[in-house]
C-alpha positions, 0 to 999 in steps of 0.5 A: 512470497509476494507481499503488497502493502498499501498505505499513505504512510510510506510516501516518506522514504524513512518509513519504508525501511522495515520493508526494505529489510524484509525484502532482503531477508530471503531471496524469495520475498518480494515487497511492493508498496503502493502509495498515493501518487499525490498526498497532502499531509496537512498540519505543519507539513502542508505541501503536496507530496508527489511520490515517484516509482523506485526499485531496489532488488526485490523491493519496490514503491509504486505510486498509484492514482488516488481519489483523496489527497489528505483524508485517510478514511476517504483514500481509495486508489485508482484503476491502475491498482487493478493492473498492478495486482494482476501483474504482481499477484500478491500472497499477502496484502497489508493495508495501513490506513485510519479506521473506517478507511475505504481502502480496506473495502477496496482491497477486500473487493479487488482480492475477491474480484481478481481471485487473488486469494491473498491473505489480507492484514489490516493495521489500525492504530496498533491493532491487527485484523486479519481477513 
């Protein structure tokens, strides 16, 4: 099973732990986390975070270009996401962003345009929506 997760939340390594564990549960599970290449969290943590590619077995983190650097609702990913989706061909896409995020619409559209036929899950503040 190939799972792709898209969220700014996973720019921080400690937040990725649950997906590292998931990737190691069964030999056929692959997890790819898509994060913004550059993100400025705001608040007390006001320095720009630049994420780099990392891979451990069937778990990988792929930084992708992004158009908003500190607004969850406006976060959309660059065209390099298309190539990643075409190569990885996820069966499940999970998007974790703030409510009304453009990233939800972007992943729905790309799923249809690329004929991926992936199940899409949206997590917003404890609520899970399935497309």
